[in-house]
C-alpha positions in Angstrom: -57.1 29.2 9.0 -55.3 32.3 10.1 -54.4 33.8 6.7 -52.0 36.4 8.1 -50.1 33.7 10.0 -50.0 31.5 6.9 -48.8 34.4 4.8 -46.1 35.2 7.3 -44.8 31.6 7.2 -44.8 31.7 3.4 -42.7 34.9 3.4 -40.2 33.3 5.9 -40.0 30.2 3.8 -39.4 32.2 0.6 -36.6 34.3 2.2 -34.9 31.2 3.6 -35.1 29.5 0.2 -33.7 32.7 -1.5 -30.8 32.7 1.0 -30.0 29.1 0.4 -30.0 29.6 -3.3 -27.8 32.6 -3.0 -25.4 30.7 -0.7 -25.3 27.7 -3.1 -24.7 30.1 -6.0 -21.9 31.8 -4.2 -20.4 28.5 -3.3 -20.5 27.3 -6.9 -18.9 30.6 -8.1 -16.2 30.4 -5.4 -15.5 26.7 -6.2 -15.3 27.6 -9.9 -12.8 30.4 -9.0 -10.5 28.0 -7.1 -10.9 25.0 -9.3 -7.4 25.4 -10.7 -6.9 21.7 -11.3 -9.3 21.8 -14.2 -6.9 24.1 -16.0 -4.1 21.6 -16.1 -3.2 20.4 -19.6 -0.5 17.8 -19.5 1.6 16.9 -22.6 3.5 13.6 -22.7 6.5 13.4 -25.1 9.6 11.3 -25.8 10.0 7.5 -25.7 8.5 4.7 -23.6 10.3 4.3 -20.3 12.0 7.7 -20.8 9.0 9.9 -21.4 8.7 13.5 -20.2 5.8 15.5 -19.0 5.2 19.1 -19.5 2.2 21.2 -18.6 0.9 24.8 -18.8 2.7 25.8 -15.6 2.8 29.5 -16.4 -0.9 29.7 -17.0 -1.7 27.9 -13.7 0.7 30.3 -11.8 -0.9 33.4 -13.3 -4.4 32.1 -12.5 -3.5 31.5 -8.9 -1.8 34.8 -8.5 -4.8 36.6 -10.1 -7.2 34.9 -7.7 -5.2 35.8 -4.7 -4.6 39.4 -5.7 -8.4 39.9 -6.3 -9.2 38.2 -3.0 -6.9 40.6 -1.3 -9.0 43.5 -2.5 -7.3 44.6 -5.7 -9.2 45.0 -8.9 -8.9 42.5 -11.8 -7.1 45.1 -13.9 -4.6 45.7 -11.1 -4.1 42.0 -10.7 -3.5 41.5 -14.4 -1.1 44.5 -14.5 1.0 43.1 -11.6 1.2 39.7 -13.2 2.2 41.1 -16.6 4.8 43.4 -14.8 3.1 46.5 -16.2 5.3 49.4 -15.0 2.5 51.8 -14.6 0.5 49.4 -12.4 3.6 48.5 -10.4 4.4 52.2 -9.7 0.8 52.9 -8.7 0.7 50.0 -6.3 4.0 51.0 -4.8 2.8 54.6 -4.2 -0.5 53.5 -2.6 0.2 52.0 0.9 -3.2 50.3 1.2 -3.0 48.6 -2.2 0.7 47.8 -1.6 -0.3 46.0 1.7 -3.0 44.0 -0.2 -0.5 43.0 -2.9 2.0 41.9 -0.2 -0.5 39.7 1.6 -1.4 38.1 -1.8 2.3 37.5 -2.4 2.7 35.8 1.1 -0.4 33.7 0.4 1.1 32.6 -3.0 4.3 31.6 -1.3 2.3 29.0 0.7 0.9 27.4 -2.4 2.6 24.2 -3.6 1.6 22.4 -6.8 3.1 20.0 -9.3 3.1 16.4 -10.6 4.6 13.6 -8.5 6.6 12.5 -11.6 7.7 14.2 -14.8 10.4 12.0 -16.3 11.3 8.4 -16.9 7.7 7.8 -17.8 6.3 4.8 -19.7 2.9 4.3 -21.3 0.3 3.3 -18.7 1.9 5.1 -15.8 -0.4 7.1 -13.6 0.8 10.5 -12.6 -0.8 12.8 -10.0 -1.1 16.5 -9.9 -1.6 18.1 -6.4 -2.4 21.7 -5.3 -2.0 22.6 -1.6 -2.0 25.8 0.4 -1.3 26.7 4.0 -2.7 30.2 3.9 -5.5 30.9 6.4 -6.2 34.4 5.1 -6.8 33.4 1.5 -7.3 29.6 1.6 -7.2 27.4 -1.5 -8.9 24.0 -1.2 -6.7 20.9 -1.6 -7.0 19.6 -5.1 -5.6 16.6 -6.9 -6.1 14.7 -10.1 -4.6 11.7 -11.8 -3.6 11.3 -15.4 -2.7 8.3 -17.5 0.5 8.5 -19.6 -0.1 7.8 -23.2 1.4 8.4 -26.6 5.1 7.7 -25.9 7.0 6.4 -28.8 8.8 3.0 -28.8 12.5 3.1 -28.2 15.5 0.9 -29.1 17.6 -1.1 -26.6 21.4 -1.1 -27.2 24.4 -2.3 -25.1 27.8 -0.7 -24.5 29.5 -3.1 -26.9 27.5 -1.6 -29.8 28.6 1.8 -28.7 32.3 0.8 -28.6 31.9 -0.6 -32.2 30.3 2.7 -33.4 32.6 4.9 -31.4 35.9 3.0 -31.3 38.7 3.6 -28.8 42.2 3.3 -30.4 45.3 2.5 -28.5 48.5 3.8 -30.1 52.1 4.4 -29.1 54.7 2.3 -27.4 54.2 -0.6 -25.1 54.5 0.9 -21.6 53.6 4.4 -22.9 50.4 3.7 -24.9 47.7 6.3 -25.3 44.0 6.0 -26.0 42.4 8.1 -28.7 38.6 8.5 -28.2 35.7 10.9 -28.3 35.7 12.6 -24.9 32.0 13.4 -25.3 31.1 9.8 -25.7 33.3 8.3 -22.9 34.5 9.6 -19.6 38.2 10.3 -19.2 40.2 7.0 -19.3 42.6 6.6 -16.4 46.3 5.9 -17.2 46.3 7.0 -20.8 49.9 7.6 -21.8 51.2 4.7 -19.6 49.4 1.7 -21.1 51.1 -1.6 -21.8 50.0 -4.4 -24.1 47.6 -6.6 -22.0 46.5 -3.9 -19.7 42.8 -3.8 -18.9 41.1 -0.4 -19.3 37.8 0.4 -17.8 35.7 2.4 -20.3 32.5 4.2 -19.2 30.0 6.0 -21.3 29.5 9.6 -20.2 26.2 10.8 -18.8 26.0 13.5 -21.5 26.1 10.9 -24.2 23.6 8.7 -22.5 21.2 11.6 -22.4 21.8 12.3 -26.1 21.1 8.6 -27.0 17.9 8.6 -24.9 16.7 11.7 -26.6 17.1 9.7 -29.8 15.1 6.8 -28.4 18.1 4.6 -27.7 18.5 3.1 -24.2 21.5 1.3 -22.8 20.5 -2.0 -21.2 22.9 -3.5 -18.7 26.2 -1.9 -17.6 27.3 1.4 -19.1 31.0 0.4 -18.7 33.2 -2.3 -20.1 36.7 -3.6 -19.8 38.9 -3.3 -22.9 42.3 -5.0 -23.3 45.2 -2.9 -24.7 46.9 -4.5 -27.7 49.0 -3.6 -30.8 51.3 -1.1 -29.0 54.7 -0.8 -30.7 57.9 -2.1 -29.2 60.2 0.8 -28.0 63.2 -1.1 -29.0 62.2 -0.7 -32.7 62.9 3.1 -32.7 65.4 3.4 -35.5 68.0 5.4 -33.6 67.5 4.0 -30.1 71.1 2.8 -30.1 72.3 6.3 -30.5 70.7 7.6 -27.3 71.8 4.5 -25.3 75.4 5.2 -26.5 75.1 8.8 -25.2 74.0 7.4 -21.9 76.9 5.1 -21.8 79.2 8.1 -22.4 77.6 9.7 -19.3 78.3 6.6 -17.2 82.0 6.7 -18.3 82.3 10.2 -17.0 80.3 9.5 -13.9 82.3 6.3 -13.0 85.8 7.6 -14.0 88.6 6.2 -11.9 91.2 8.6 -10.4 94.5 8.5 -8.5 95.7 11.3 -6.3 98.8 9.5 -5.1 97.8 9.5 -1.4 94.5 7.9 -2.3 92.8 6.4 -5.4 89.4 5.1 -6.5 88.7 2.6 -9.1 85.3 2.1 -10.7 84.0 -0.7 -12.9 80.5 -0.8 -14.2 78.1 -3.1 -15.9 74.9 -2.2 -17.6 72.0 -4.0 -15.9 69.2 -2.8 -18.1 67.8 0.1 -20.1 64.4 1.7 -19.3 62.0 4.4 -20.7 58.7 6.1 -19.9 56.6 8.7 -21.6 56.6 12.2 -20.3 53.4 13.3 -22.2 55.1 16.4 -23.5 55.6 18.0 -20.2 57.9 20.8 -21.5 56.5 21.1 -25.0 53.6 19.9 -27.3 55.9 17.2 -28.7 55.8 13.7 -27.4 58.8 13.3 -25.2 60.5 10.4 -23.4 62.8 9.7 -20.5 65.4 7.1 -21.2 67.8 5.8 -18.6 70.2 2.9 -17.9 71.0 1.2 -14.7 74.5 0.2 -13.8 76.0 -2.1 -11.3 79.0 -0.3 -10.0 82.0 -1.7 -8.0 84.0 1.0 -6.2 87.4 0.2 -4.7 89.3 2.8 -2.6 93.0 2.4 -1.8 95.4 4.3 0.3 98.9 5.4 -0.7 100.3 2.0 0.0 97.8 0.4 -2.4 95.8 -1.2 0.4 92.0 -1.4 0.0 90.2 0.8 2.4 86.7 0.2 0.9 85.3 -2.2 -1.6 81.6 -2.0 -2.3 79.0 -2.6 -4.9 76.0 -0.2 -5.6 73.4 0.4 -8.3 72.9 3.7 -10.0 70.7 5.0 -12.9 71.5 7.8 -15.2 70.2 9.0 -18.6 68.3 11.8 -20.4 64.7 13.2 -20.0 62.5 15.3 -22.2 63.8 13.7 -25.4 61.5 14.7 -28.4 60.1 11.8 -30.5 59.0 12.2 -34.1 59.1 10.3 -37.3 60.1 7.2 -35.5 63.2 8.8 -34.1 64.4 10.2 -30.9 65.7 13.7 -31.5 69.3 13.3 -30.2 70.1 16.9 -31.3 67.8 17.9 -28.4 68.6 15.3 -25.8 66.8 17.3 -23.1 68.4 17.1 -19.7 71.0 14.9 -18.2 69.5 13.0 -15.2 71.5 11.4 -12.4 69.5 9.3 -10.0 70.3 8.3 -6.4 72.1 5.1 -5.8 71.0 2.1 -3.9 72.6 -1.0 -2.4 70.3 -3.4 -4.4 68.9 -3.4 -7.9 65.5 -4.2 -6.5 65.4 -1.2 -4.3 66.6 1.1 -7.1 63.9 -0.2 -9.5 61.2 0.2 -6.8 62.2 3.8 -6.4 62.1 4.5 -10.1 58.7 2.9 -10.5 57.4 5.0 -7.8 58.8 8.3 -9.2 58.1 7.5 -12.9 54.8 5.7 -13.4 54.8 3.4 -16.4 58.6 3.0 -16.6 59.3 -0.1 -18.6 62.4 -2.0 -19.5 63.7 -1.9 -23.1 64.0 -5.5 -24.3 
């Protein structure tokens, strides 16, 4: 055997073996450095089907940043100083172009890193959630990593329906038929449409607010089924029961006498005759003050006859006109006739139906006084 040749082969084998071991060791170290997924510590909290997931996101972010800063060529102390926003370290890096460039490259690499769970809310026991780390940086690559976790430890919740909410947080309808209001907790329910114009028998859609649903779920209570319900308005008072309603209607009648007063100028004359065809009201929701105020009006069928100096009719027609008062304060079951608000004169129409249609368009919720 050629001993020298044998010895030479042994040395070559030994060197190769050492290189392989070193390479494996370096690979293991590098893998350990970039094995960020092992740091994830998920915490599950809340109630079953509405559970939440939190994890040590700040720790992970700092670990990735530190790795990239060191890979860029900065020291470990410099990396830690930048991450902790140490002013001395930051000022030094800014004043050193070479180090500043390294830090900037690390920053760009970090911007390419994406990580997170595929689901962090509305969890139930037994769900599987996945955490993934990816990077598109070619200069400082981070291997793709993912790991699955099983959701456990969520508490058992309670199922409720909207009817139980309405029972606990009642909606109260008050006021007059045709001008009814809803009193309710505006945190529990969304704003109710039409409040201030309700009539007995109206159907009102009530919807639970998102904020209140969130509060309930934080308490472990979950609405099953619809989160809205239709309520029927009832028990509103009759406007005709106001103790001094007759007084305001009498004032309106006085207005009509002035408005439809006949006259004779000798060469021409006009005669009016009028008949009350109904009295109406609507709430004004305190438009001009904090007090509850109402608009009250009466509709008259009016016949107008014009004659010339010989007494011959030149015109004979019938029309319909409304007049009354607005912004009348209401308190203590009385209309404040000492403050009758404003005299209102409405346009005339050839038919009662057309006049009523116009009034209902202009004054939502207007209702006849029975």
